[in-house]
N, CA, C and O atoms as a GROMACS GRO file, in nm:
protein
  552
    1MET      N    1   4.674  -1.820   1.987
    1MET     CA    2   4.594  -1.828   1.866
    1MET      C    3   4.566  -1.973   1.825
    1MET      O    4   4.453  -2.001   1.784
    2PRO      N    5   4.662  -2.067   1.832
    2PRO     CA    6   4.632  -2.205   1.796
    2PRO      C    7   4.523  -2.266   1.884
    2PRO      O    8   4.449  -2.354   1.839
    3TYR      N    9   4.511  -2.221   2.007
    3TYR     CA   10   4.408  -2.272   2.098
    3TYR      C   11   4.268  -2.243   2.042
    3TYR      O   12   4.180  -2.328   2.050
    4ILE      N   13   4.250  -2.124   1.986
    4ILE     CA   14   4.120  -2.086   1.930
    4ILE      C   15   4.087  -2.176   1.811
    4ILE      O   16   3.972  -2.220   1.797
    5TYR      N   17   4.185  -2.204   1.726
    5TYR     CA   18   4.162  -2.292   1.612
    5TYR      C   19   4.125  -2.433   1.656
    5TYR      O   20   4.042  -2.499   1.593
    6THR      N   21   4.186  -2.478   1.763
    6THR     CA   22   4.154  -2.610   1.816
    6THR      C   23   4.010  -2.616   1.864
    6THR      O   24   3.939  -2.712   1.836
    7ILE      N   25   3.966  -2.513   1.934
    7ILE     CA   26   3.828  -2.508   1.983
    7ILE      C   27   3.731  -2.505   1.865
    7ILE      O   28   3.629  -2.573   1.867
    8ILE      N   29   3.763  -2.425   1.763
    8ILE     CA   30   3.676  -2.416   1.646
    8ILE      C   31   3.666  -2.551   1.576
    8ILE      O   32   3.557  -2.593   1.536
    9LEU      N   33   3.778  -2.620   1.560
    9LEU     CA   34   3.776  -2.751   1.494
    9LEU      C   35   3.698  -2.854   1.575
    9LEU      O   36   3.625  -2.935   1.518
   10ILE      N   37   3.711  -2.850   1.707
   10ILE     CA   38   3.636  -2.943   1.791
   10ILE      C   39   3.487  -2.915   1.780
   10ILE      O   40   3.407  -3.007   1.766
   11GLU      N   41   3.449  -2.787   1.787
   11GLU     CA   42   3.308  -2.751   1.774
   11GLU      C   43   3.254  -2.790   1.638
   11GLU      O   44   3.140  -2.835   1.627
   12TYR      N   45   3.334  -2.773   1.531
   12TYR     CA   46   3.292  -2.812   1.398
   12TYR      C   47   3.268  -2.962   1.390
   12TYR      O   48   3.172  -3.007   1.328
   13GLY      N   49   3.355  -3.040   1.454
   13GLY     CA   50   3.340  -3.185   1.454
   13GLY      C   51   3.214  -3.229   1.527
   13GLY      O   52   3.144  -3.319   1.481
   14ILE      N   53   3.185  -3.166   1.640
   14ILE     CA   54   3.064  -3.198   1.716
   14ILE      C   55   2.941  -3.160   1.635
   14ILE      O   56   2.844  -3.236   1.631
   15MET      N   57   2.944  -3.044   1.572
   15MET     CA   58   2.830  -3.000   1.492
   15MET      C   59   2.809  -3.092   1.372
   15MET      O   60   2.695  -3.125   1.339
   16LYS      N   61   2.916  -3.134   1.308
   16LYS     CA   62   2.903  -3.223   1.193
   16LYS      C   63   2.844  -3.358   1.236
   16LYS      O   64   2.761  -3.414   1.165
   17ALA      N   65   2.887  -3.410   1.351
   17ALA     CA   66   2.832  -3.536   1.401
   17ALA      C   67   2.683  -3.520   1.428
   17ALA      O   68   2.604  -3.610   1.397
   18ARG      N   69   2.644  -3.406   1.486
   18ARG     CA   70   2.501  -3.381   1.511
   18ARG      C   71   2.423  -3.370   1.381
   18ARG      O   72   2.314  -3.427   1.368
   19LEU      N   73   2.478  -3.299   1.284
   19LEU     CA   74   2.409  -3.283   1.156
   19LEU      C   75   2.394  -3.417   1.084
   19LEU      O   76   2.291  -3.442   1.022
   20LEU      N   77   2.494  -3.502   1.092
   20LEU     CA   78   2.483  -3.634   1.032
   20LEU      C   79   2.375  -3.717   1.102
   20LEU      O   80   2.298  -3.788   1.037
   21ASN      N   81   2.367  -3.707   1.235
   21ASN     CA   82   2.262  -3.779   1.307
   21ASN      C   83   2.123  -3.726   1.272
   21ASN      O   84   2.028  -3.803   1.260
   22ILE      N   85   2.111  -3.595   1.256
   22ILE     CA   86   1.983  -3.537   1.214
   22ILE      C   87   1.949  -3.585   1.073
   22ILE      O   88   1.834  -3.618   1.044
   23GLY      N   89   2.049  -3.590   0.986
   23GLY     CA   90   2.027  -3.641   0.851
   23GLY      C   91   1.980  -3.785   0.850
   23GLY      O   92   1.891  -3.822   0.774
   24LEU      N   93   2.041  -3.867   0.935
   24LEU     CA   94   1.998  -4.007   0.946
   24LEU      C   95   1.853  -4.015   0.994
   24LEU      O   96   1.773  -4.092   0.940
   25LEU      N   97   1.823  -3.936   1.093
   25LEU     CA   98   1.688  -3.937   1.150
   25LEU      C   99   1.584  -3.894   1.047
   25LEU      O  100   1.483  -3.962   1.029
   26LEU      N  101   1.609  -3.782   0.981
   26LEU     CA  102   1.511  -3.731   0.884
   26LEU      C  103   1.500  -3.819   0.760
   26LEU      O  104   1.390  -3.841   0.709
   27SER      N  105   1.612  -3.868   0.711
   27SER     CA  106   1.607  -3.952   0.591
   27SER      C  107   1.543  -4.088   0.619
   27SER      O  108   1.495  -4.154   0.527
   28SER      N  109   1.543  -4.131   0.745
   28SER     CA  110   1.476  -4.257   0.777
   28SER      C  111   1.324  -4.243   0.772
   28SER      O  112   1.252  -4.343   0.762
   29LEU      N  113   1.276  -4.120   0.778
   29LEU     CA  114   1.131  -4.098   0.777
   29LEU      C  115   1.072  -4.095   0.637
   29LEU      O  116   0.950  -4.104   0.622
   30ILE      N  117   1.156  -4.082   0.533
   30ILE     CA  118   1.101  -4.070   0.399
   30ILE      C  119   1.102  -4.201   0.321
   30ILE      O  120   1.077  -4.202   0.200
   31GLY      N  121   1.131  -4.312   0.390
   31GLY     CA  122   1.121  -4.441   0.324
   31GLY      C  123   0.978  -4.462   0.272
   31GLY      O  124   0.882  -4.425   0.339
   32TYR      N  125   0.965  -4.519   0.154
   32TYR     CA  126   0.835  -4.532   0.088
   32TYR      C  127   0.806  -4.679   0.064
   32TYR      O  128   0.891  -4.753   0.015
   33LEU      N  129   0.686  -4.721   0.098
   33LEU     CA  130   0.645  -4.860   0.080
   33LEU      C  131   0.518  -4.867  -0.002
   33LEU      O  132   0.428  -4.784   0.014
   34GLU      N  133   0.509  -4.966  -0.090
   34GLU     CA  134   0.388  -4.997  -0.163
   34GLU      C  135   0.362  -5.146  -0.146
   34GLU      O  136   0.454  -5.228  -0.153
   35TRP      N  137   0.236  -5.180  -0.122
   35TRP     CA  138   0.200  -5.320  -0.109
   35TRP      C  139   0.054  -5.338  -0.146
   35TRP      O  140  -0.026  -5.245  -0.137
   36GLY      N  141   0.021  -5.458  -0.187
   36GLY     CA  142  -0.118  -5.492  -0.217
   36GLY      C  143  -0.178  -5.415  -0.333
   36GLY      O  144  -0.300  -5.402  -0.339
   37GLY      N  145  -0.098  -5.365  -0.422
   37GLY     CA  146  -0.150  -5.294  -0.538
   37GLY      C  147  -0.187  -5.149  -0.514
   37GLY      O  148  -0.136  -5.061  -0.583
   38ASP      N  149  -0.274  -5.123  -0.419
   38ASP     CA  150  -0.322  -4.986  -0.400
   38ASP      C  151  -0.281  -4.923  -0.267
   38ASP      O  152  -0.318  -4.809  -0.240
   39LYS      N  153  -0.208  -4.994  -0.186
   39LYS     CA  154  -0.167  -4.941  -0.056
   39LYS      C  155  -0.024  -4.888  -0.064
   39LYS      O  156   0.066  -4.956  -0.114
   40LYS      N  157  -0.006  -4.765  -0.016
   40LYS     CA  158   0.127  -4.704  -0.016
   40LYS      C  159   0.134  -4.601   0.095
   40LYS      O  160   0.038  -4.530   0.123
   41MET      N  161   0.250  -4.595   0.159
   41MET     CA  162   0.272  -4.502   0.270
   41MET      C  163   0.420  -4.472   0.283
   41MET      O  164   0.506  -4.551   0.245
   42PHE      N  165   0.447  -4.353   0.340
   42PHE     CA  166   0.583  -4.319   0.380
   42PHE      C  167   0.603  -4.371   0.523
   42PHE      O  168   0.507  -4.395   0.595
   43LEU      N  169   0.729  -4.387   0.562
   43LEU     CA  170   0.757  -4.439   0.696
   43LEU      C  171   0.708  -4.347   0.806
   43LEU      O  172   0.668  -4.395   0.912
   44PHE      N  173   0.710  -4.215   0.786
   44PHE     CA  174   0.660  -4.127   0.891
   44PHE      C  175   0.510  -4.148   0.913
   44PHE      O  176   0.462  -4.131   1.025
   45GLN      N  177   0.436  -4.183   0.809
   45GLN     CA  178   0.294  -4.213   0.825
   45GLN      C  179   0.274  -4.345   0.899
   45GLN      O  180   0.188  -4.356   0.986
   46ILE      N  181   0.355  -4.443   0.864
   46ILE     CA  182   0.347  -4.573   0.932
   46ILE      C  183   0.385  -4.558   1.079
   46ILE      O  184   0.321  -4.617   1.166
   47GLU      N  185   0.490  -4.479   1.107
   47GLU     CA  186   0.531  -4.458   1.246
   47GLU      C  187   0.422  -4.389   1.326
   47GLU      O  188   0.403  -4.420   1.443
   48GLY      N  189   0.351  -4.298   1.264
   48GLY     CA  190   0.239  -4.232   1.333
   48GLY      C  191   0.134  -4.333   1.374
   48GLY      O  192   0.081  -4.327   1.485
   49GLU      N  193   0.103  -4.426   1.285
   49GLU     CA  194   0.006  -4.530   1.318
   49GLU      C  195   0.059  -4.623   1.428
   49GLU      O  196  -0.014  -4.661   1.519
   50VAL      N  197   0.186  -4.659   1.416
   50VAL     CA  198   0.246  -4.748   1.516
   50VAL      C  199   0.244  -4.682   1.654
   50VAL      O  200   0.209  -4.745   1.753
   51LEU      N  201   0.282  -4.554   1.659
   51LEU     CA  202   0.283  -4.484   1.788
   51LEU      C  203   0.142  -4.466   1.844
   51LEU      O  204   0.124  -4.468   1.966
   52SER      N  205   0.043  -4.448   1.759
   52SER     CA  206  -0.094  -4.435   1.809
   52SER      C  207  -0.146  -4.569   1.861
   52SER      O  208  -0.224  -4.573   1.956
   53LYS      N  209  -0.102  -4.679   1.798
   53LYS     CA  210  -0.144  -4.812   1.845
   53LYS      C  211  -0.065  -4.857   1.969
   53LYS      O  212  -0.103  -4.953   2.036
   54LEU      N  213   0.043  -4.787   1.997
   54LEU     CA  214   0.125  -4.822   2.113
   54LEU      C  215   0.043  -4.816   2.242
   54LEU      O  216   0.066  -4.896   2.333
   55PHE      N  217  -0.052  -4.724   2.249
   55PHE     CA  218  -0.131  -4.708   2.370
   55PHE      C  219  -0.260  -4.787   2.368
   55PHE      O  220  -0.315  -4.819   2.473
   56THR      N  221  -0.311  -4.821   2.249
   56THR     CA  222  -0.436  -4.896   2.241
   56THR      C  223  -0.412  -5.046   2.228
   56THR      O  224  -0.484  -5.125   2.289
   57ASP      N  225  -0.312  -5.086   2.149
   57ASP     CA  226  -0.285  -5.228   2.126
   57ASP      C  227  -0.134  -5.251   2.121
   57ASP      O  228  -0.078  -5.274   2.014
   58PRO      N  229  -0.066  -5.244   2.237
   58PRO     CA  230   0.080  -5.253   2.237
   58PRO      C  231   0.133  -5.387   2.186
   58PRO      O  232   0.241  -5.391   2.127
   59LEU      N  233   0.061  -5.495   2.207
   59LEU     CA  234   0.109  -5.625   2.159
   59LEU      C  235   0.095  -5.638   2.007
   59LEU      O  236   0.164  -5.719   1.945
   60GLY      N  237   0.008  -5.560   1.948
   60GLY     CA  238  -0.014  -5.565   1.805
   60GLY      C  239   0.101  -5.507   1.724
   60GLY      O  240   0.114  -5.536   1.605
   61ILE      N  241   0.184  -5.427   1.786
   61ILE     CA  242   0.295  -5.365   1.713
   61ILE      C  243   0.429  -5.431   1.743
   61ILE      O  244   0.532  -5.387   1.692
   62LEU      N  245   0.429  -5.533   1.825
   62LEU     CA  246   0.555  -5.599   1.860
   62LEU      C  247   0.604  -5.682   1.742
   62LEU      O  248   0.561  -5.796   1.721
   63HIS      N  249   0.694  -5.625   1.669
   63HIS     CA  250   0.758  -5.693   1.557
   63HIS      C  251   0.896  -5.629   1.540
   63HIS      O  252   0.910  -5.508   1.555
   64PRO      N  253   0.997  -5.709   1.510
   64PRO     CA  254   1.132  -5.652   1.498
   64PRO      C  255   1.143  -5.538   1.396
   64PRO      O  256   1.222  -5.445   1.416
   65LEU      N  257   1.065  -5.543   1.289
   65LEU     CA  258   1.074  -5.438   1.188
   65LEU      C  259   1.001  -5.310   1.228
   65LEU      O  260   1.009  -5.209   1.157
   66THR      N  261   0.929  -5.313   1.340
   66THR     CA  262   0.870  -5.189   1.391
   66THR      C  263   0.947  -5.140   1.513
   66THR      O  264   0.971  -5.020   1.528
   67ILE      N  265   0.986  -5.231   1.599
   67ILE     CA  266   1.052  -5.192   1.724
   67ILE      C  267   1.197  -5.146   1.702
   67ILE      O  268   1.238  -5.044   1.757
   68LEU      N  269   1.274  -5.220   1.622
   68LEU     CA  270   1.415  -5.185   1.603
   68LEU      C  271   1.436  -5.047   1.541
   68LEU      O  272   1.515  -4.969   1.593
   69PRO      N  273   1.367  -5.013   1.430
   69PRO     CA  274   1.387  -4.877   1.376
   69PRO      C  275   1.344  -4.767   1.473
   69PRO      O  276   1.410  -4.663   1.481
   70LEU      N  277   1.235  -4.788   1.545
   70LEU     CA  278   1.192  -4.688   1.643
   70LEU      C  279   1.296  -4.673   1.754
   70LEU      O  280   1.325  -4.562   1.798
   71PHE      N  281   1.352  -4.785   1.798
   71PHE     CA  282   1.458  -4.781   1.899
   71PHE      C  283   1.580  -4.708   1.845
   71PHE      O  284   1.642  -4.628   1.916
   72GLY      N  285   1.616  -4.734   1.718
   72GLY     CA  286   1.729  -4.666   1.656
   72GLY      C  287   1.707  -4.516   1.647
   72GLY      O  288   1.799  -4.438   1.670
   73GLN      N  289   1.585  -4.476   1.612
   73GLN     CA  290   1.555  -4.334   1.606
   73GLN      C  291   1.562  -4.270   1.744
   73GLN      O  292   1.610  -4.157   1.759
   74LEU      N  293   1.515  -4.342   1.843
   74LEU     CA  294   1.522  -4.291   1.980
   74LEU      C  295   1.667  -4.270   2.023
   74LEU      O  296   1.699  -4.170   2.087
   75LEU      N  297   1.754  -4.364   1.989
   75LEU     CA  298   1.896  -4.350   2.023
   75LEU      C  299   1.959  -4.229   1.953
   75LEU      O  300   2.039  -4.157   2.013
   76LEU      N  301   1.922  -4.208   1.826
   76LEU     CA  302   1.976  -4.092   1.755
   76LEU      C  303   1.926  -3.962   1.817
   76LEU      O  304   2.000  -3.864   1.825
   77ILE      N  305   1.801  -3.960   1.860
   77ILE     CA  306   1.746  -3.841   1.926
   77ILE      C  307   1.820  -3.816   2.057
   77ILE      O  308   1.854  -3.701   2.088
   78ILE      N  309   1.844  -3.921   2.133
   78ILE     CA  310   1.918  -3.905   2.258
   78ILE      C  311   2.057  -3.850   2.231
   78ILE      O  312   2.105  -3.763   2.304
   79SER      N  313   2.122  -3.899   2.126
   79SER     CA  314   2.258  -3.852   2.095
   79SER      C  315   2.260  -3.705   2.056
   79SER      O  316   2.362  -3.639   2.072
   80LEU      N  317   2.149  -3.653   2.005
   80LEU     CA  318   2.144  -3.512   1.967
   80LEU      C  319   2.150  -3.420   2.089
   80LEU      O  320   2.195  -3.306   2.078
   81PHE      N  321   2.104  -3.469   2.202
   81PHE     CA  322   2.101  -3.387   2.324
   81PHE      C  323   2.224  -3.403   2.411
   81PHE      O  324   2.233  -3.343   2.518
   82GLN      N  325   2.319  -3.482   2.368
   82GLN     CA  326   2.443  -3.497   2.442
   82GLN      C  327   2.539  -3.385   2.404
   82GLN      O  328   2.530  -3.329   2.295
   83LYS      N  329   2.629  -3.354   2.494
   83LYS     CA  330   2.727  -3.248   2.466
   83LYS      C  331   2.810  -3.286   2.343
   83LYS      O  332   2.833  -3.203   2.254
   84LYS      N  333   2.854  -3.410   2.339
   84LYS     CA  334   2.924  -3.463   2.221
   84LYS      C  335   2.851  -3.593   2.184
   84LYS      O  336   2.848  -3.687   2.264
   85PRO      N  337   2.792  -3.599   2.064
   85PRO     CA  338   2.716  -3.719   2.026
   85PRO      C  339   2.799  -3.846   2.039
   85PRO      O  340   2.909  -3.856   1.985
   86ASN      N  341   2.744  -3.941   2.112
   86ASN     CA  342   2.814  -4.066   2.142
   86ASN      C  343   2.827  -4.152   2.016
   86ASN      O  344   2.729  -4.175   1.945
   87LYS      N  345   2.947  -4.197   1.991
   87LYS     CA  346   2.976  -4.279   1.873
   87LYS      C  347   2.900  -4.412   1.878
   87LYS      O  348   2.846  -4.456   1.777
   88LEU      N  349   2.897  -4.474   1.995
   88LEU     CA  350   2.830  -4.603   2.009
   88LEU      C  351   2.679  -4.589   1.987
   88LEU      O  352   2.618  -4.672   1.919
   89LEU      N  353   2.619  -4.485   2.044
   89LEU     CA  354   2.475  -4.462   2.021
   89LEU      C  355   2.445  -4.440   1.874
   89LEU      O  356   2.345  -4.489   1.822
   90THR      N  357   2.533  -4.366   1.808
   90THR     CA  358   2.514  -4.342   1.665
   90THR      C  359   2.521  -4.472   1.587
   90THR      O  360   2.436  -4.498   1.501
   91TYR      N  361   2.620  -4.555   1.616
   91TYR     CA  362   2.634  -4.682   1.544
   91TYR      C  363   2.517  -4.777   1.571
   91TYR      O  364   2.466  -4.840   1.478
   92ILE      N  365   2.474  -4.786   1.696
   92ILE     CA  366   2.362  -4.876   1.727
   92ILE      C  367   2.234  -4.825   1.663
   92ILE      O  368   2.158  -4.903   1.605
   93GLY      N  369   2.208  -4.694   1.673
   93GLY     CA  370   2.090  -4.635   1.610
   93GLY      C  371   2.093  -4.654   1.459
   93GLY      O  372   1.992  -4.690   1.398
   94LEU      N  373   2.209  -4.630   1.400
   94LEU     CA  374   2.226  -4.649   1.256
   94LEU      C  375   2.199  -4.794   1.216
   94LEU      O  376   2.132  -4.820   1.117
   95GLY      N  377   2.251  -4.887   1.294
   95GLY     CA  378   2.230  -5.029   1.264
   95GLY      C  379   2.085  -5.070   1.273
   95GLY      O  380   2.036  -5.144   1.188
   96CYS      N  381   2.016  -5.022   1.375
   96CYS     CA  382   1.875  -5.058   1.393
   96CYS      C  383   1.788  -5.006   1.278
   96CYS      O  384   1.700  -5.076   1.229
   97ILE      N  385   1.814  -4.883   1.236
   97ILE     CA  386   1.736  -4.826   1.126
   97ILE      C  387   1.777  -4.888   0.993
   97ILE      O  388   1.694  -4.906   0.904
   98SER      N  389   1.906  -4.920   0.979
   98SER     CA  390   1.957  -4.974   0.852
   98SER      C  391   1.892  -5.106   0.815
   98SER      O  392   1.878  -5.137   0.697
   99ILE      N  393   1.854  -5.184   0.914
   99ILE     CA  394   1.788  -5.312   0.884
   99ILE      C  395   1.665  -5.288   0.798
   99ILE      O  396   1.646  -5.354   0.695
  100LEU      N  397   1.581  -5.195   0.840
  100LEU     CA  398   1.458  -5.167   0.765
  100LEU      C  399   1.488  -5.096   0.633
  100LEU      O  400   1.431  -5.132   0.530
  101MET      N  401   1.576  -4.997   0.635
  101MET     CA  402   1.602  -4.921   0.512
  101MET      C  403   1.671  -5.006   0.406
  101MET      O  404   1.643  -4.989   0.287
  102ALA      N  405   1.760  -5.096   0.445
  102ALA     CA  406   1.823  -5.186   0.349
  102ALA      C  407   1.719  -5.282   0.291
  102ALA      O  408   1.722  -5.313   0.172
  103LEU      N  409   1.628  -5.328   0.376
  103LEU     CA  410   1.521  -5.415   0.328
  103LEU      C  411   1.432  -5.343   0.227
  103LEU      O  412   1.396  -5.400   0.124
  104ILE      N  413   1.398  -5.218   0.256
  104ILE     CA  414   1.317  -5.138   0.164
  104ILE      C  415   1.392  -5.121   0.031
  104ILE      O  416   1.332  -5.133  -0.076
  105PHE      N  417   1.521  -5.094   0.038
  105PHE     CA  418   1.601  -5.076  -0.083
  105PHE      C  419   1.603  -5.205  -0.167
  105PHE      O  420   1.583  -5.200  -0.288
  106PHE      N  421   1.628  -5.319  -0.102
  106PHE     CA  422   1.636  -5.444  -0.177
  106PHE      C  423   1.501  -5.489  -0.231
  106PHE      O  424   1.495  -5.547  -0.339
  107VAL      N  425   1.394  -5.464  -0.158
  107VAL     CA  426   1.260  -5.494  -0.210
  107VAL      C  427   1.232  -5.407  -0.333
  107VAL      O  428   1.174  -5.454  -0.430
  108GLY      N  429   1.273  -5.282  -0.327
  108GLY     CA  430   1.258  -5.194  -0.443
  108GLY      C  431   1.337  -5.243  -0.562
  108GLY      O  432   1.289  -5.237  -0.676
  109LEU      N  433   1.459  -5.294  -0.538
  109LEU     CA  434   1.540  -5.348  -0.647
  109LEU      C  435   1.476  -5.473  -0.707
  109LEU      O  436   1.471  -5.488  -0.829
  110ILE      N  437   1.428  -5.561  -0.621
  110ILE     CA  438   1.367  -5.685  -0.669
  110ILE      C  439   1.241  -5.657  -0.750
  110ILE      O  440   1.219  -5.718  -0.855
  111SER      N  441   1.160  -5.565  -0.701
  111SER     CA  442   1.033  -5.535  -0.769
  111SER      C  443   1.048  -5.426  -0.875
  111SER      O  444   0.951  -5.390  -0.942
  112LEU      N  445   1.170  -5.372  -0.890
  112LEU     CA  446   1.198  -5.264  -0.985
  112LEU      C  447   1.106  -5.144  -0.963
  112LEU      O  448   1.057  -5.084  -1.059
  113ASN      N  449   1.084  -5.111  -0.838
  113ASN     CA  450   1.001  -4.997  -0.801
  113ASN      C  451   1.094  -4.880  -0.773
  113ASN      O  452   1.158  -4.874  -0.668
  114TYR      N  453   1.100  -4.787  -0.868
  114TYR     CA  454   1.196  -4.678  -0.855
  114TYR      C  455   1.163  -4.584  -0.738
  114TYR      O  456   1.254  -4.525  -0.681
  115LYS      N  457   1.035  -4.570  -0.702
  115LYS     CA  458   0.999  -4.484  -0.589
  115LYS      C  459   1.056  -4.538  -0.459
  115LYS      O  460   1.108  -4.464  -0.376
  116THR      N  461   1.046  -4.667  -0.442
  116THR     CA  462   1.097  -4.731  -0.321
  116THR      C  463   1.249  -4.723  -0.316
  116THR      O  464   1.307  -4.695  -0.210
  117ILE      N  465   1.314  -4.747  -0.429
  117ILE     CA  466   1.460  -4.740  -0.435
  117ILE      C  467   1.507  -4.599  -0.402
  117ILE      O  468   1.598  -4.580  -0.320
  118LEU      N  469   1.446  -4.500  -0.466
  118LEU     CA  470   1.487  -4.361  -0.446
  118LEU      C  471   1.461  -4.312  -0.304
  118LEU      O  472   1.531  -4.224  -0.254
  119SER      N  473   1.359  -4.369  -0.238
  119SER     CA  474   1.330  -4.325  -0.101
  119SER      C  475   1.433  -4.376   0.000
  119SER      O  476   1.452  -4.316   0.105
  120ALA      N  477   1.498  -4.486  -0.032
  120ALA     CA  478   1.596  -4.544   0.061
  120ALA      C  479   1.738  -4.491   0.038
  120ALA      O  480   1.821  -4.496   0.128
  121ILE      N  481   1.765  -4.442  -0.082
  121ILE     CA  482   1.900  -4.398  -0.115
  121ILE      C  483   1.951  -4.285  -0.025
  121ILE      O  484   2.066  -4.292   0.018
  122PRO      N  485   1.872  -4.181   0.006
  122PRO     CA  486   1.927  -4.076   0.094
  122PRO      C  487   1.976  -4.129   0.228
  122PRO      O  488   2.082  -4.088   0.275
  123PHE      N  489   1.900  -4.219   0.290
  123PHE     CA  490   1.944  -4.275   0.418
  123PHE      C  491   2.073  -4.354   0.400
  123PHE      O  492   2.166  -4.339   0.480
  124LEU      N  493   2.080  -4.437   0.298
  124LEU     CA  494   2.198  -4.520   0.279
  124LEU      C  495   2.322  -4.436   0.252
  124LEU      O  496   2.430  -4.469   0.300
  125VAL      N  497   2.307  -4.328   0.177
  125VAL     CA  498   2.421  -4.239   0.149
  125VAL      C  499   2.467  -4.171   0.278
  125VAL      O  500   2.587  -4.165   0.306
  126ILE      N  501   2.372  -4.118   0.355
  126ILE     CA  502   2.409  -4.052   0.480
  126ILE      C  503   2.468  -4.152   0.579
  126ILE      O  504   2.558  -4.118   0.655
  127ALA      N  505   2.419  -4.275   0.577
  127ALA     CA  506   2.473  -4.378   0.666
  127ALA      C  507   2.619  -4.407   0.632
  127ALA      O  508   2.702  -4.416   0.722
  128ILE      N  509   2.650  -4.420   0.505
  128ILE     CA  510   2.789  -4.445   0.464
  128ILE      C  511   2.876  -4.325   0.500
  128ILE      O  512   2.988  -4.342   0.549
  129TRP      N  513   2.825  -4.207   0.477
  129TRP     CA  514   2.897  -4.084   0.509
  129TRP      C  515   2.923  -4.075   0.660
  129TRP      O  516   3.033  -4.036   0.702
  130THR      N  517   2.823  -4.111   0.740
  130THR     CA  518   2.837  -4.109   0.886
  130THR      C  519   2.944  -4.208   0.932
  130THR      O  520   3.027  -4.175   1.017
  131ILE      N  521   2.940  -4.328   0.878
  131ILE     CA  522   3.039  -4.430   0.917
  131ILE      C  523   3.180  -4.383   0.881
  131ILE      O  524   3.272  -4.395   0.962
  132LYS      N  525   3.197  -4.329   0.760
  132LYS     CA  526   3.329  -4.279   0.722
  132LYS      C  527   3.375  -4.167   0.812
  132LYS      O  528   3.491  -4.164   0.854
  133TYR      N  529   3.284  -4.075   0.844
  133TYR     CA  530   3.322  -3.961   0.928
  133TYR      C  531   3.357  -4.009   1.070
  133TYR      O  532   3.458  -3.967   1.126
  134ARG      N  533   3.274  -4.097   1.127
  134ARG     CA  534   3.298  -4.142   1.264
  134ARG      C  535   3.426  -4.225   1.274
  134ARG      O  536   3.492  -4.222   1.378
  135ARG      N  537   3.461  -4.299   1.171
  135ARG     CA  538   3.584  -4.377   1.175
  135ARG      C  539   3.708  -4.290   1.174
  135ARG      O  540   3.807  -4.319   1.241
  136THR      N  541   3.702  -4.182   1.096
  136THR     CA  542   3.821  -4.098   1.086
  136THR      C  543   3.830  -3.992   1.195
  136THR      O  544   3.939  -3.955   1.237
  137ASN      N  545   3.713  -3.944   1.243
  137ASN     CA  546   3.715  -3.834   1.338
  137ASN      C  547   3.665  -3.870   1.478
  137ASN      O  548   3.667  -3.786   1.568
  138GLY      N  549   3.621  -3.990   1.496
  138GLY     CA  550   3.575  -4.029   1.628
  138GLY      C  551   3.447  -3.968   1.659
  138GLY      O  552   3.393  -3.990   1.767
   0.00000   0.00000   0.00000
């Protein structure tokens, strides 16, 4: 009987790690940016434009704030398809996306833009939760 409980706990841990990675991935898409007075977009809209320009003008999108978050999202997606989500992939993906999301949060704080601040908070909360979970449970 204890063997069954061990299997259930292991499966629960793997599922929780996957759910946290999905949370990181989805919450990274709802970042909100406003610039130039009348221009505003969510990150999923910006990523759509970046991915469409990838094939027409690949050099035009080469910037650390576009490449790193996309790379981080790719790593999180890869970790979702592993039997047990890799801790290192999760940390690297989290770090790559965190650069942009922390910047969005601090720009929102500086400009006192509550929409921008609120759009970054879900990612930051899930990121902290993920780090705490991965440190204690591997």
